[in-house]
HTML snippet that shows the backbone in 3Dmol.js (N, CA, C, O; Angstrom):
<script src="https://3Dmol.org/build/3Dmol-min.js"></script>
<div id="view" style="width:600px;height:400px;position:relative"></div>
<script>
const pdb = `
ATOM      1  N   MET A   1    -110.930  91.288 213.937  1.00  0.00           N
ATOM      2  CA  MET A   1    -111.501  92.603 213.802  1.00  0.00           C
ATOM      3  C   MET A   1    -110.443  93.641 214.134  1.00  0.00           C
ATOM      4  O   MET A   1    -109.555  93.406 214.954  1.00  0.00           O
ATOM      5  N   LEU A   2    -110.550  94.773 213.494  1.00  0.00           N
ATOM      6  CA  LEU A   2    -109.598  95.850 213.734  1.00  0.00           C
ATOM      7  C   LEU A   2    -110.256  96.988 214.500  1.00  0.00           C
ATOM      8  O   LEU A   2    -111.449  97.251 214.351  1.00  0.00           O
ATOM      9  N   ALA A   3    -109.465  97.650 215.311  1.00  0.00           N
ATOM     10  CA  ALA A   3    -109.887  98.868 215.998  1.00  0.00           C
ATOM     11  C   ALA A   3    -108.764  99.872 215.780  1.00  0.00           C
ATOM     12  O   ALA A   3    -107.607  99.595 216.098  1.00  0.00           O
ATOM     13  N   LYS A   4    -109.104 101.038 215.238  1.00  0.00           N
ATOM     14  CA  LYS A   4    -108.100 102.047 214.914  1.00  0.00           C
ATOM     15  C   LYS A   4    -107.892 102.994 216.092  1.00  0.00           C
ATOM     16  O   LYS A   4    -108.849 103.462 216.707  1.00  0.00           O
ATOM     17  N   LEU A   5    -106.625 103.266 216.393  1.00  0.00           N
ATOM     18  CA  LEU A   5    -106.256 104.213 217.431  1.00  0.00           C
ATOM     19  C   LEU A   5    -106.326 105.617 216.836  1.00  0.00           C
ATOM     20  O   LEU A   5    -105.705 105.883 215.807  1.00  0.00           O
ATOM     21  N   THR A   6    -107.083 106.523 217.476  1.00  0.00           N
ATOM     22  CA  THR A   6    -107.219 107.881 216.965  1.00  0.00           C
ATOM     23  C   THR A   6    -106.063 108.742 217.449  1.00  0.00           C
ATOM     24  O   THR A   6    -105.243 108.305 218.257  1.00  0.00           O
ATOM     25  N   THR A   7    -106.006 109.969 216.946  1.00  0.00           N
ATOM     26  CA  THR A   7    -104.951 110.898 217.366  1.00  0.00           C
ATOM     27  C   THR A   7    -105.089 111.270 218.836  1.00  0.00           C
ATOM     28  O   THR A   7    -104.140 111.765 219.444  1.00  0.00           O
ATOM     29  N   LYS A   8    -106.269 111.033 219.411  1.00  0.00           N
ATOM     30  CA  LYS A   8    -106.505 111.317 220.829  1.00  0.00           C
ATOM     31  C   LYS A   8    -106.349 110.062 221.690  1.00  0.00           C
ATOM     32  O   LYS A   8    -106.818 110.023 222.827  1.00  0.00           O
ATOM     33  N   ASN A   9    -105.685 109.030 221.141  1.00  0.00           N
ATOM     34  CA  ASN A   9    -105.456 107.758 221.844  1.00  0.00           C
ATOM     35  C   ASN A   9    -106.750 107.076 222.262  1.00  0.00           C
ATOM     36  O   ASN A   9    -106.828 106.498 223.346  1.00  0.00           O
ATOM     37  N   GLN A  10    -107.759 107.140 221.411  1.00  0.00           N
ATOM     38  CA  GLN A  10    -109.020 106.478 221.694  1.00  0.00           C
ATOM     39  C   GLN A  10    -109.231 105.322 220.718  1.00  0.00           C
ATOM     40  O   GLN A  10    -108.804 105.369 219.564  1.00  0.00           O
ATOM     41  N   LEU A  11    -109.899 104.288 221.216  1.00  0.00           N
ATOM     42  CA  LEU A  11    -110.263 103.140 220.392  1.00  0.00           C
ATOM     43  C   LEU A  11    -111.775 102.988 220.410  1.00  0.00           C
ATOM     44  O   LEU A  11    -112.419 103.206 221.436  1.00  0.00           O
ATOM     45  N   THR A  12    -112.330 102.617 219.278  1.00  0.00           N
ATOM     46  CA  THR A  12    -113.737 102.250 219.222  1.00  0.00           C
ATOM     47  C   THR A  12    -113.785 100.739 219.129  1.00  0.00           C
ATOM     48  O   THR A  12    -113.243 100.140 218.201  1.00  0.00           O
ATOM     49  N   LEU A  13    -114.446 100.129 220.109  1.00  0.00           N
ATOM     50  CA  LEU A  13    -114.517  98.677 220.115  1.00  0.00           C
ATOM     51  C   LEU A  13    -115.621  98.220 219.164  1.00  0.00           C
ATOM     52  O   LEU A  13    -116.690  98.828 219.119  1.00  0.00           O
ATOM     53  N   PRO A  14    -115.373  97.160 218.409  1.00  0.00           N
ATOM     54  CA  PRO A  14    -116.387  96.655 217.477  1.00  0.00           C
ATOM     55  C   PRO A  14    -117.662  96.237 218.213  1.00  0.00           C
ATOM     56  O   PRO A  14    -117.606  95.638 219.287  1.00  0.00           O
ATOM     57  N   LYS A  15    -118.803  96.563 217.618  1.00  0.00           N
ATOM     58  CA  LYS A  15    -120.099  96.255 218.212  1.00  0.00           C
ATOM     59  C   LYS A  15    -120.244  94.757 218.489  1.00  0.00           C
ATOM     60  O   LYS A  15    -120.842  94.360 219.490  1.00  0.00           O
ATOM     61  N   ALA A  16    -119.698  93.935 217.605  1.00  0.00           N
ATOM     62  CA  ALA A  16    -119.788  92.481 217.780  1.00  0.00           C
ATOM     63  C   ALA A  16    -119.104  92.034 219.069  1.00  0.00           C
ATOM     64  O   ALA A  16    -119.513  91.041 219.669  1.00  0.00           O
ATOM     65  N   ILE A  17    -118.079  92.744 219.497  1.00  0.00           N
ATOM     66  CA  ILE A  17    -117.381  92.398 220.738  1.00  0.00           C
ATOM     67  C   ILE A  17    -118.125  92.965 221.936  1.00  0.00           C
ATOM     68  O   ILE A  17    -118.384  92.255 222.908  1.00  0.00           O
ATOM     69  N   VAL A  18    -118.467  94.244 221.863  1.00  0.00           N
ATOM     70  CA  VAL A  18    -119.125  94.919 222.983  1.00  0.00           C
ATOM     71  C   VAL A  18    -120.475  94.285 223.303  1.00  0.00           C
ATOM     72  O   VAL A  18    -120.912  94.319 224.454  1.00  0.00           O
ATOM     73  N   SER A  19    -121.134  93.715 222.314  1.00  0.00           N
ATOM     74  CA  SER A  19    -122.446  93.094 222.546  1.00  0.00           C
ATOM     75  C   SER A  19    -122.364  91.903 223.513  1.00  0.00           C
ATOM     76  O   SER A  19    -123.384  91.477 224.056  1.00  0.00           O
ATOM     77  N   HIS A  20    -121.177  91.375 223.724  1.00  0.00           N
ATOM     78  CA  HIS A  20    -120.990  90.277 224.677  1.00  0.00           C
ATOM     79  C   HIS A  20    -120.982  90.776 226.122  1.00  0.00           C
ATOM     80  O   HIS A  20    -120.988  89.971 227.053  1.00  0.00           O
ATOM     81  N   PHE A  21    -120.968  92.108 226.315  1.00  0.00           N
ATOM     82  CA  PHE A  21    -120.867  92.702 227.644  1.00  0.00           C
ATOM     83  C   PHE A  21    -121.973  93.745 227.858  1.00  0.00           C
ATOM     84  O   PHE A  21    -121.677  94.923 228.057  1.00  0.00           O
ATOM     85  N   PRO A  22    -123.235  93.322 227.820  1.00  0.00           N
ATOM     86  CA  PRO A  22    -124.329  94.290 227.961  1.00  0.00           C
ATOM     87  C   PRO A  22    -124.291  94.991 229.324  1.00  0.00           C
ATOM     88  O   PRO A  22    -124.074  94.358 230.358  1.00  0.00           O
ATOM     89  N   GLY A  23    -124.502  96.285 229.302  1.00  0.00           N
ATOM     90  CA  GLY A  23    -124.544  97.058 230.535  1.00  0.00           C
ATOM     91  C   GLY A  23    -123.193  97.455 231.090  1.00  0.00           C
ATOM     92  O   GLY A  23    -123.132  98.196 232.071  1.00  0.00           O
ATOM     93  N   VAL A  24    -122.108  96.985 230.495  1.00  0.00           N
ATOM     94  CA  VAL A  24    -120.777  97.329 230.991  1.00  0.00           C
ATOM     95  C   VAL A  24    -120.356  98.663 230.394  1.00  0.00           C
ATOM     96  O   VAL A  24    -120.352  98.836 229.175  1.00  0.00           O
ATOM     97  N   LEU A  25    -120.002  99.604 231.265  1.00  0.00           N
ATOM     98  CA  LEU A  25    -119.559 100.929 230.820  1.00  0.00           C
ATOM     99  C   LEU A  25    -118.058 101.129 230.999  1.00  0.00           C
ATOM    100  O   LEU A  25    -117.462 101.998 230.362  1.00  0.00           O
ATOM    101  N   TYR A  26    -117.450 100.324 231.863  1.00  0.00           N
ATOM    102  CA  TYR A  26    -116.028 100.485 232.166  1.00  0.00           C
ATOM    103  C   TYR A  26    -115.285  99.170 231.954  1.00  0.00           C
ATOM    104  O   TYR A  26    -115.820  98.086 232.183  1.00  0.00           O
ATOM    105  N   PHE A  27    -114.044  99.297 231.511  1.00  0.00           N
ATOM    106  CA  PHE A  27    -113.165  98.154 231.339  1.00  0.00           C
ATOM    107  C   PHE A  27    -111.842  98.451 232.034  1.00  0.00           C
ATOM    108  O   PHE A  27    -111.309  99.554 231.918  1.00  0.00           O
ATOM    109  N   ASP A  28    -111.319  97.475 232.748  1.00  0.00           N
ATOM    110  CA  ASP A  28    -109.993  97.579 233.328  1.00  0.00           C
ATOM    111  C   ASP A  28    -109.008  97.304 232.195  1.00  0.00           C
ATOM    112  O   ASP A  28    -109.146  96.312 231.479  1.00  0.00           O
ATOM    113  N   VAL A  29    -108.029  98.165 232.033  1.00  0.00           N
ATOM    114  CA  VAL A  29    -107.083  98.043 230.928  1.00  0.00           C
ATOM    115  C   VAL A  29    -105.707  97.694 231.490  1.00  0.00           C
ATOM    116  O   VAL A  29    -105.231  98.328 232.431  1.00  0.00           O
ATOM    117  N   SER A  30    -105.081  96.683 230.906  1.00  0.00           N
ATOM    118  CA  SER A  30    -103.734  96.298 231.314  1.00  0.00           C
ATOM    119  C   SER A  30    -102.952  95.838 230.084  1.00  0.00           C
ATOM    120  O   SER A  30    -103.519  95.572 229.025  1.00  0.00           O
ATOM    121  N   ALA A  31    -101.652  95.754 230.257  1.00  0.00           N
ATOM    122  CA  ALA A  31    -100.785  95.253 229.194  1.00  0.00           C
ATOM    123  C   ALA A  31    -100.149  93.954 229.683  1.00  0.00           C
ATOM    124  O   ALA A  31     -99.563  93.906 230.764  1.00  0.00           O
ATOM    125  N   GLU A  32    -100.273  92.907 228.878  1.00  0.00           N
ATOM    126  CA  GLU A  32     -99.720  91.602 229.236  1.00  0.00           C
ATOM    127  C   GLU A  32     -99.058  90.976 228.015  1.00  0.00           C
ATOM    128  O   GLU A  32     -99.707  90.743 226.995  1.00  0.00           O
ATOM    129  N   SER A  33     -97.799  90.715 228.126  1.00  0.00           N
ATOM    130  CA  SER A  33     -97.050  90.043 227.054  1.00  0.00           C
ATOM    131  C   SER A  33     -97.225  90.733 225.695  1.00  0.00           C
ATOM    132  O   SER A  33     -97.431  90.071 224.678  1.00  0.00           O
ATOM    133  N   GLY A  34     -97.141  92.054 225.689  1.00  0.00           N
ATOM    134  CA  GLY A  34     -97.246  92.793 224.439  1.00  0.00           C
ATOM    135  C   GLY A  34     -98.658  92.935 223.900  1.00  0.00           C
ATOM    136  O   GLY A  34     -98.842  93.305 222.740  1.00  0.00           O
ATOM    137  N   ARG A  35     -99.658  92.647 224.724  1.00  0.00           N
ATOM    138  CA  ARG A  35    -101.062  92.749 224.311  1.00  0.00           C
ATOM    139  C   ARG A  35    -101.800  93.703 225.244  1.00  0.00           C
ATOM    140  O   ARG A  35    -101.455  93.830 226.419  1.00  0.00           O
ATOM    141  N   ILE A  36    -102.802  94.359 224.715  1.00  0.00           N
ATOM    142  CA  ILE A  36    -103.698  95.175 225.527  1.00  0.00           C
ATOM    143  C   ILE A  36    -104.855  94.272 225.935  1.00  0.00           C
ATOM    144  O   ILE A  36    -105.503  93.656 225.088  1.00  0.00           O
ATOM    145  N   VAL A  37    -105.107  94.199 227.236  1.00  0.00           N
ATOM    146  CA  VAL A  37    -106.156  93.333 227.757  1.00  0.00           C
ATOM    147  C   VAL A  37    -107.227  94.197 228.412  1.00  0.00           C
ATOM    148  O   VAL A  37    -106.926  95.039 229.259  1.00  0.00           O
ATOM    149  N   LEU A  38    -108.476  93.984 228.013  1.00  0.00           N
ATOM    150  CA  LEU A  38    -109.620  94.680 228.600  1.00  0.00           C
ATOM    151  C   LEU A  38    -110.434  93.683 229.399  1.00  0.00           C
ATOM    152  O   LEU A  38    -110.752  92.598 228.912  1.00  0.00           O
ATOM    153  N   ALA A  39    -110.770  94.048 230.625  1.00  0.00           N
ATOM    154  CA  ALA A  39    -111.615  93.194 231.462  1.00  0.00           C
ATOM    155  C   ALA A  39    -112.815  94.023 231.907  1.00  0.00           C
ATOM    156  O   ALA A  39    -112.638  95.123 232.429  1.00  0.00           O
ATOM    157  N   PRO A  40    -114.035  93.517 231.710  1.00  0.00           N
ATOM    158  CA  PRO A  40    -115.215  94.292 232.107  1.00  0.00           C
ATOM    159  C   PRO A  40    -115.256  94.528 233.605  1.00  0.00           C
ATOM    160  O   PRO A  40    -114.932  93.648 234.402  1.00  0.00           O
ATOM    161  N   VAL A  41    -115.660  95.736 233.970  1.00  0.00           N
ATOM    162  CA  VAL A  41    -115.782  96.106 235.374  1.00  0.00           C
ATOM    163  C   VAL A  41    -117.190  96.646 235.594  1.00  0.00           C
ATOM    164  O   VAL A  41    -117.630  97.566 234.904  1.00  0.00           O
ATOM    165  N   ARG A  42    -117.874  96.076 236.540  1.00  0.00           N
ATOM    166  CA  ARG A  42    -119.203  96.586 236.899  1.00  0.00           C
ATOM    167  C   ARG A  42    -119.028  97.430 238.157  1.00  0.00           C
ATOM    168  O   ARG A  42    -118.781  96.910 239.245  1.00  0.00           O
ATOM    169  N   VAL A  43    -119.160  98.725 237.986  1.00  0.00           N
ATOM    170  CA  VAL A  43    -118.983  99.649 239.098  1.00  0.00           C
ATOM    171  C   VAL A  43    -120.262  99.675 239.924  1.00  0.00           C
ATOM    172  O   VAL A  43    -121.350  99.948 239.416  1.00  0.00           O
ATOM    173  N   ASN A  44    -120.103  99.386 241.194  1.00  0.00           N
ATOM    174  CA  ASN A  44    -121.225  99.433 242.118  1.00  0.00           C
ATOM    175  C   ASN A  44    -121.427 100.891 242.513  1.00  0.00           C
ATOM    176  O   ASN A  44    -120.497 101.535 243.000  1.00  0.00           O
ATOM    177  N   GLN A  45    -122.630 101.415 242.308  1.00  0.00           N
ATOM    178  CA  GLN A  45    -122.888 102.817 242.589  1.00  0.00           C
ATOM    179  C   GLN A  45    -122.598 103.136 244.055  1.00  0.00           C
ATOM    180  O   GLN A  45    -122.116 104.225 244.365  1.00  0.00           O
ATOM    181  N   GLY A  46    -122.881 102.219 244.942  1.00  0.00           N
ATOM    182  CA  GLY A  46    -122.596 102.421 246.361  1.00  0.00           C
ATOM    183  C   GLY A  46    -121.110 102.612 246.598  1.00  0.00           C
ATOM    184  O   GLY A  46    -120.716 103.445 247.414  1.00  0.00           O
ATOM    185  N   ASP A  47    -120.275 101.848 245.892  1.00  0.00           N
ATOM    186  CA  ASP A  47    -118.830 101.999 246.018  1.00  0.00           C
ATOM    187  C   ASP A  47    -118.395 103.384 245.566  1.00  0.00           C
ATOM    188  O   ASP A  47    -117.508 103.986 246.171  1.00  0.00           O
ATOM    189  N   SER A  48    -119.013 103.893 244.505  1.00  0.00           N
ATOM    190  CA  SER A  48    -118.681 105.224 244.004  1.00  0.00           C
ATOM    191  C   SER A  48    -119.031 106.294 245.031  1.00  0.00           C
ATOM    192  O   SER A  48    -118.267 107.234 245.248  1.00  0.00           O
ATOM    193  N   VAL A  49    -120.188 106.141 245.657  1.00  0.00           N
ATOM    194  CA  VAL A  49    -120.614 107.105 246.677  1.00  0.00           C
ATOM    195  C   VAL A  49    -119.671 107.060 247.871  1.00  0.00           C
ATOM    196  O   VAL A  49    -119.251 108.104 248.371  1.00  0.00           O
ATOM    197  N   ARG A  50    -119.334 105.853 248.332  1.00  0.00           N
ATOM    198  CA  ARG A  50    -118.418 105.725 249.465  1.00  0.00           C
ATOM    199  C   ARG A  50    -117.052 106.318 249.147  1.00  0.00           C
ATOM    200  O   ARG A  50    -116.438 106.955 250.003  1.00  0.00           O
ATOM    201  N   ALA A  51    -116.570 106.112 247.920  1.00  0.00           N
ATOM    202  CA  ALA A  51    -115.275 106.665 247.523  1.00  0.00           C
ATOM    203  C   ALA A  51    -115.323 108.189 247.521  1.00  0.00           C
ATOM    204  O   ALA A  51    -114.370 108.835 247.957  1.00  0.00           O
ATOM    205  N   LYS A  52    -116.410 108.771 247.040  1.00  0.00           N
ATOM    206  CA  LYS A  52    -116.547 110.222 247.007  1.00  0.00           C
ATOM    207  C   LYS A  52    -116.623 110.790 248.422  1.00  0.00           C
ATOM    208  O   LYS A  52    -116.003 111.812 248.718  1.00  0.00           O
ATOM    209  N   LEU A  53    -117.379 110.130 249.292  1.00  0.00           N
ATOM    210  CA  LEU A  53    -117.455 110.580 250.681  1.00  0.00           C
ATOM    211  C   LEU A  53    -116.081 110.542 251.342  1.00  0.00           C
ATOM    212  O   LEU A  53    -115.713 111.472 252.060  1.00  0.00           O
ATOM    213  N   ALA A  54    -115.326 109.484 251.108  1.00  0.00           N
ATOM    214  CA  ALA A  54    -113.982 109.370 251.665  1.00  0.00           C
ATOM    215  C   ALA A  54    -113.081 110.479 251.110  1.00  0.00           C
ATOM    216  O   ALA A  54    -112.287 111.069 251.844  1.00  0.00           O
ATOM    217  N   GLU A  55    -113.209 110.749 249.836  1.00  0.00           N
ATOM    218  CA  GLU A  55    -112.412 111.798 249.197  1.00  0.00           C
ATOM    219  C   GLU A  55    -112.706 113.160 249.838  1.00  0.00           C
ATOM    220  O   GLU A  55    -111.808 113.990 249.981  1.00  0.00           O
ATOM    221  N   LEU A  56    -113.965 113.382 250.221  1.00  0.00           N
ATOM    222  CA  LEU A  56    -114.373 114.647 250.836  1.00  0.00           C
ATOM    223  C   LEU A  56    -114.135 114.673 252.347  1.00  0.00           C
ATOM    224  O   LEU A  56    -114.343 115.699 252.995  1.00  0.00           O
ATOM    225  N   GLY A  57    -113.698 113.544 252.905  1.00  0.00           N
ATOM    226  CA  GLY A  57    -113.430 113.475 254.339  1.00  0.00           C
ATOM    227  C   GLY A  57    -114.697 113.370 255.177  1.00  0.00           C
ATOM    228  O   GLY A  57    -114.701 113.744 256.350  1.00  0.00           O
ATOM    229  N   ILE A  58    -115.762 112.868 254.588  1.00  0.00           N
ATOM    230  CA  ILE A  58    -117.040 112.715 255.297  1.00  0.00           C
ATOM    231  C   ILE A  58    -117.131 111.287 255.817  1.00  0.00           C
ATOM    232  O   ILE A  58    -117.003 110.327 255.057  1.00  0.00           O
ATOM    233  N   ASP A  59    -117.357 111.159 257.142  1.00  0.00           N
ATOM    234  CA  ASP A  59    -117.446 109.814 257.711  1.00  0.00           C
ATOM    235  C   ASP A  59    -118.861 109.543 258.232  1.00  0.00           C
ATOM    236  O   ASP A  59    -119.761 110.368 258.068  1.00  0.00           O
ATOM    237  N   GLU A  60    -119.045 108.384 258.858  1.00  0.00           N
ATOM    238  CA  GLU A  60    -120.369 107.972 259.331  1.00  0.00           C
ATOM    239  C   GLU A  60    -120.985 108.965 260.301  1.00  0.00           C
ATOM    240  O   GLU A  60    -122.184 109.239 260.246  1.00  0.00           O
ATOM    241  N   SER A  61    -120.158 109.504 261.191  1.00  0.00           N
ATOM    242  CA  SER A  61    -120.701 110.440 262.181  1.00  0.00           C
ATOM    243  C   SER A  61    -121.190 111.723 261.506  1.00  0.00           C
ATOM    244  O   SER A  61    -122.178 112.312 261.944  1.00  0.00           O
ATOM    245  N   ASP A  62    -120.510 112.158 260.446  1.00  0.00           N
ATOM    246  CA  ASP A  62    -120.965 113.335 259.698  1.00  0.00           C
ATOM    247  C   ASP A  62    -122.317 113.080 259.058  1.00  0.00           C
ATOM    248  O   ASP A  62    -123.195 113.943 259.080  1.00  0.00           O
ATOM    249  N   VAL A  63    -122.484 111.903 258.490  1.00  0.00           N
ATOM    250  CA  VAL A  63    -123.751 111.550 257.846  1.00  0.00           C
ATOM    251  C   VAL A  63    -124.854 111.468 258.893  1.00  0.00           C
ATOM    252  O   VAL A  63    -125.953 111.979 258.679  1.00  0.00           O
ATOM    253  N   ARG A  64    -124.568 110.829 260.020  1.00  0.00           N
ATOM    254  CA  ARG A  64    -125.540 110.710 261.099  1.00  0.00           C
ATOM    255  C   ARG A  64    -125.967 112.096 261.591  1.00  0.00           C
ATOM    256  O   ARG A  64    -127.155 112.350 261.789  1.00  0.00           O
ATOM    257  N   ASP A  65    -124.991 112.990 261.785  1.00  0.00           N
ATOM    258  CA  ASP A  65    -125.291 114.357 262.220  1.00  0.00           C
ATOM    259  C   ASP A  65    -126.151 115.096 261.193  1.00  0.00           C
ATOM    260  O   ASP A  65    -127.071 115.825 261.563  1.00  0.00           O
ATOM    261  N   ALA A  66    -125.858 114.911 259.922  1.00  0.00           N
ATOM    262  CA  ALA A  66    -126.627 115.578 258.866  1.00  0.00           C
ATOM    263  C   ALA A  66    -128.062 115.069 258.832  1.00  0.00           C
ATOM    264  O   ALA A  66    -128.995 115.853 258.656  1.00  0.00           O
ATOM    265  N   VAL A  67    -128.242 113.771 258.997  1.00  0.00           N
ATOM    266  CA  VAL A  67    -129.588 113.199 259.008  1.00  0.00           C
ATOM    267  C   VAL A  67    -130.360 113.721 260.211  1.00  0.00           C
ATOM    268  O   VAL A  67    -131.524 114.102 260.087  1.00  0.00           O
ATOM    269  N   ASN A  68    -129.719 113.740 261.373  1.00  0.00           N
ATOM    270  CA  ASN A  68    -130.386 114.256 262.572  1.00  0.00           C
ATOM    271  C   ASN A  68    -130.761 115.722 262.391  1.00  0.00           C
ATOM    272  O   ASN A  68    -131.863 116.125 262.763  1.00  0.00           O
ATOM    273  N   TRP A  69    -129.872 116.516 261.831  1.00  0.00           N
ATOM    274  CA  TRP A  69    -130.137 117.937 261.588  1.00  0.00           C
ATOM    275  C   TRP A  69    -131.335 118.094 260.645  1.00  0.00           C
ATOM    276  O   TRP A  69    -132.215 118.919 260.889  1.00  0.00           O
ATOM    277  N   ALA A  70    -131.363 117.296 259.563  1.00  0.00           N
ATOM    278  CA  ALA A  70    -132.458 117.379 258.592  1.00  0.00           C
ATOM    279  C   ALA A  70    -133.795 116.991 259.226  1.00  0.00           C
ATOM    280  O   ALA A  70    -134.823 117.604 258.938  1.00  0.00           O
ATOM    281  N   ARG A  71    -133.778 115.999 260.063  1.00  0.00           N
ATOM    282  CA  ARG A  71    -135.016 115.561 260.715  1.00  0.00           C
ATOM    283  C   ARG A  71    -135.524 116.591 261.724  1.00  0.00           C
ATOM    284  O   ARG A  71    -136.734 116.732 261.898  1.00  0.00           O
ATOM    285  N   GLU A  72    -134.633 117.301 262.381  1.00  0.00           N
ATOM    286  CA  GLU A  72    -135.018 118.326 263.357  1.00  0.00           C
ATOM    287  C   GLU A  72    -135.575 119.568 262.687  1.00  0.00           C
ATOM    288  O   GLU A  72    -136.349 120.303 263.302  1.00  0.00           O
ATOM    289  N   SER A  73    -135.198 119.819 261.433  1.00  0.00           N
ATOM    290  CA  SER A  73    -135.589 121.022 260.727  1.00  0.00           C
ATOM    291  C   SER A  73    -137.054 121.017 260.309  1.00  0.00           C
ATOM    292  O   SER A  73    -137.575 122.058 259.910  1.00  0.00           O
ATOM    293  N   ARG A  74    -137.704 119.918 260.385  1.00  0.00           N
ATOM    294  CA  ARG A  74    -139.117 119.823 259.928  1.00  0.00           C
ATOM    295  C   ARG A  74    -139.998 120.450 260.895  1.00  0.00           C
ATOM    296  O   ARG A  74    -141.213 120.476 260.698  1.00  0.00           O
TER     297      ARG A  74
END
`;
const viewer = $3Dmol.createViewer("view");
viewer.addModel(pdb, "pdb");
viewer.setStyle({}, {cartoon: {color: "spectrum"}});
viewer.zoomTo();
viewer.render();
</script>
């Protein structure tokens, strides 16, 4: 099967191939021996949240304080 590279460096994967990976939205892309290799990646939503919290500099104590503050506000 062929996949054409667009002017924006995008590829459309053939439906016959993608159907083997239901629910997969992301693929790890690497180059090996002159080939492009795609490996399915299932992103855990919890991992995404933890990564965002780390990026924002929010730690466990910040979350605990926010929960306590929210509970006191009622």
